[in-house]
N, C-alpha and C positions, 0 to 999 in steps of 0.2 A: 133172317140172315145166318148164313153159313156162318160157322165159327171161321173158315178161314180164312171170310174178307175182315171180319175184325180185329185177325191178327194184323193185317194188310195197313187196316186203316190206324190202328196206333202205332205201328211202324212209322207212316207220313205225320201225325202228328209228331212225336218224338224228333223227327227230323227236323219238322219245321220249328220245333221249338227250341233245337241244337242250332238251326238256322240263324232267327233271330237272336239267343244270346248270344253268336259271334258278331252279330252288326252291335248289338249295344256294346259288348265288351271292345270293335274296332271303333265307334265311336266315343268310348270311355278313353282310350290310349290319344286321340286324336288332338280330345280337350285339353289332355293333359300336355301332350307334346305342345300344345304352344301355349300353354301357360308357363313351361319351360321357358321359350321361348322369349316372354315378356320379363322373365326375369334377368336372363345373360344382356338382355340390351337397355337394362338401366344405363341411365350416362352416368359418364365419371362424377359429374358433381355431386352426383349423391353422395358415393365416396367421401369426396371433400369435405361435404358439409358434416357426414358423422365422423371424419377427423379432426375438422375445426369443433364441434359438440365437445370430444376426447379432451383435445388439447388445453380448452378451459375449463377442465376437469381440478379437482386440487392436487397439485405437481407430487403432493406427496405421497397419495396413492391415488394411482390411475385405474380407473376403475371400464372397464371396456365393455359394451356391449355384445352382446352374439346374437348375429343375427339367424332365426330360428326359419328351420324349413318347415313348409307345409306339411302336412300330416296327412297322408292317402289312407283310406280306407278301403285300402285292396285285399286281396288273397294274397295271403304268403308265397303263392306261385305266379309271376308275374312275367309279363312277355322279356324277349331283350331288349325292345324298344325302350320299356317302362326303367330297365337296369341303363341303359344309355343315358336317359333323361334325369333319373335320380345321379349319376356320374359328371352330367352337366351340374346339377344345381352343386353337388359337393365343391367340386371344381370352384365354382363360384363365389362360394364361400370361403375355404380354403384363401383366393387370392384377397377376398378381404380382409381377412384376419392378419395375412402379411403385410396389407399396406398399413392397418392399425398397429403391427409389430413396428413397423418401420418408425413410424410416428413416434411411439413411446421410447423407442433406443433413440430418436432424435431429441427428443426433451429431455432424456437422462443424460447425453452427450453435453445440450446445453448446459445442466442444471451442475455436471460436473463443472468443466469450463467455470462457468459461475463463482461456484466455490475454492475452486484453484485462485481464481484472481483475487477472493478476498482472502484465501487464506497468505497469499504473497502480499498483499497490501497490509495485512495484520504483520506480518512477520517484518517488513519493509520498514515498519515502524517500531519496531521490537529492537530492531535495530540501530533505528536511528536514538531510540533511547537509553542506549547503554550506559551513556554515561552522564544519568540523572537517575534520581528519584520521582517519582509521577508526582505531579501538581496541580492543583488547580488553575495555577497561574501559564503552564507550558501551554502551547496552543503551537503543535508541529505543524509544519507550512507539507501539504497534503496535495497542494497542485499538480506539481512536477513529479515525474516517477523517475527523474534524474538523479545520480548520489548528488549528496551536497557537501558544501566544502567553504568553513570561514575561516578566513583570513586575517588574524589580529596584527595589526603593526604597531609595535610599543614603538615605547621613549620619544614620541610626538612634541615637541617642544617651542616649532618655530613657522614662522609663513614659507619660510624655505622649503622646508618640509610636507608644508601642506601644498603646495604648489607641484611638489615633484609626485604626490600623491595623485593627484587631481587630474595630474597629466596622461595618468597610464589609462582612467575612464575606464577602470573596472570595482567592482562591489565588494569593497574592501569594508576592515572594521578597526577604523585610527584610535587609538589609546592613548591618549594624552597624559603628561604627569599634571600632577596637583599644580597652582601655582604658587611657585617663591621666588626671590628677588632674582635668580637665571633663567627663567621664565615666566614671566609675570601675566601672560598673553593667552595663557593656553584656553583657559574659558572663551573666550573672542572667537580662537581659531577655531572651536570646538562644534561653533556654533557654523562654519561653511559645511559638513558635513551632514546627511542625512540621518546618519547614527556615528556615534561615539561610545568610548568605553573612558574611566580614568585607569591609568599606570599606579598603582597606590608603590610607593616604595616601600618596602620591609625589609628586617634587620639580616644579611648574609653569615655565612660562616666565614668566608674569608673574601672580602672584599674591599679595596682601598678607595673607592670613591665612593662611600654613598650619598644619596640624596641629602638634600634638606628635610631636616623634620620626618625624618627616617621612622619609622615605627618600631619598635623594641620587644622582643618575649616579656618585657617585665613592665611593661608599659599597664599602668592601671587600665581597666576597662572602662573607667572616665576620661581618662585620655585620649583613648581611640577613639570612644562618643563623641569627643570633643572636634576630633580630626575628622572623623566622618560626617557629620553634623556641618562642619565647615565645605567640605567637597561638595557635600548634595547642593549647598546656596550656592556655589561657585557653578557649577554645570547644573544647567535647567533640564529637569526630567530624567535625569542619570538611573538608568538600572544597574548598570552593569562595571565589575570593577576587577583589573586582575593583578596579579604581584608584578611589580619592578624588583628584580634579584629574592630574596625570602629564604632561603636554604635554610637558614638559623631559626626563623621565626614559623616556617608552616610547618617546621618537624618538632614543633614546640605543640604538644596535644593543649595546652591549660591557655598558652597565647590562640592559637586558632579557635578557642572556643569562646574567648572574649570576642574575639572578631566577628566570627561568625553569628554571634544575639545581637552585635549592634546592627552588623549588615543586616539580618533578619527582620529589627525592629523597624529599620530605614528603606526595608523591601527593595533592597539590593541584592545582583544575585553577584553572587565569588566565583571567579574563571580561574582555576589554579595551573598558574602557569609551569607547573610541577619541574622547580628548577633543583629540584631533590627526590630519590626514590621514595624517600620514606616522609611523604608528606602528610600530616593528618588529617589537610581536610578532609577526604573522602568520610572518613570515620563521623567525624564533629557535624558534616551535610546529614547523614543517615540521622544521626545522635536526634540533631532538630528538627528532622522531618522538610530541611532545606534539596533542591536539587544538585548535586553535585557534578559541577562542569571544568574540564581538563583537557590539557591541553595535546596534543599526538604526535603531531612533528614540527619541530624546530626547523625552519628553514634556512637560517644565511651563521650556524656555526663557527661554520669558515665562509668569508670575506671575498667571495669567488663565483663568477657568474655561473662557471659550468657547475660549482657544488650547487649553487642555490636552483639553478634547473632540475637536476636529479632530486633533489628534496621536492621540490615539485610536483616530480612524474609518481616519487613515492607514499606523497600526500593523497594526489589522484587516483593511483591503484587502491591504498587503504580505505577512500572513500567509497570505490567502488564495489570494495569489500565488505563493509560495515554500513554503508549509508547513508554516513552523515561523521564529518573528523574537523578536528580544528587545528590550524597550524599558525604558527608564528613568526614574524621575520621583524626586520627592523629599516628604518628609515636610512636603508645606506644609497649609494647610487649603484653599486654592484647587485644589489637587492630587486630594484627598481627594473635594472636593466634585466633582469634575470626575467621579469613577472613582463614587460613589455614583452621580449624574446618568447612568452609560453603560452599567449593568449591562443593558440591555436588548441594546445592541449586542456589549457582551464574549459574549452568550448565542452570538454566530456564530463564538465560535472556543471553545478548551479551554484553561484557562488552567493552566498545569503551572508545576513547580517545576521548577530544573533536572537535580535528578538525576533525574527523569521521562524526559529527554531525554539525557541523558549520563553516568549514572550516579549509586551513589548512594559 
């Protein structure tokens, strides 16, 4: 065979081999293209399942799985079609990662909102506790988010006052005088209410009409104990006492120490009516690890309907600021009238018994 024919045969073989290689390459590209189409047509439920799996992970540490691409054993030189396929894969992966990022952001937002609500609740509780030191007997009412207002009605002494107070149909805190010859029925009258207090007469600096059996700063601890013991016997399940007058007594540190020690022994809370600015009640309460409870607003220093209504507005605004406020009024015609006319205003707060704040 001539040399020329051998060269021709070699050329034909090379052409045939190259032709077969082109066919093989085309088939390979076609298979890869079909695979990429299968990946891009995955149903959204797949991504949803992945998102739900991610949500179930520990909220403090999100571990996001990465969708890995299939590795292709191609030569470095790929066709334009292969590059398009790769771009489609990259796009699908990018979209999936964006979906996961969205889930992560939503979870983060929910966590932040939850934390903010917890902080608000904690902050609200601290505001309500401003008038007291923490004690195991204190149970704050956390059911309602409204600010709370406790209105004490002092000087309760007779059936007429009880009828006037009940006619208001408001949750108020009546405080009854201890029984004496001037108002002997106060223990019986107190039983007409779900909650009541005792209005304990304490000596004043300048008051010319003291109640009978008023306690004085120089009274012995034994005398104070006997008085409180009798009051507790007269008033069933009594837990709260506030002072009637008392500017002289409450400003005397030793007198207040004796009183607080007796009240602590009898498991009774003292509510400081704050009839004088330098009351020693706060100091002694802290000293004996008892809650300090004080009046914030006097409603009826002036026996005038408009004045009382303005004081009620002040009490409501203060409650909205602090979370909890104590106001004190008296069983007077104008005070009752102002309360009746202020019912719409009082809807902005929860009227509460002291026992709902400090415990029964």
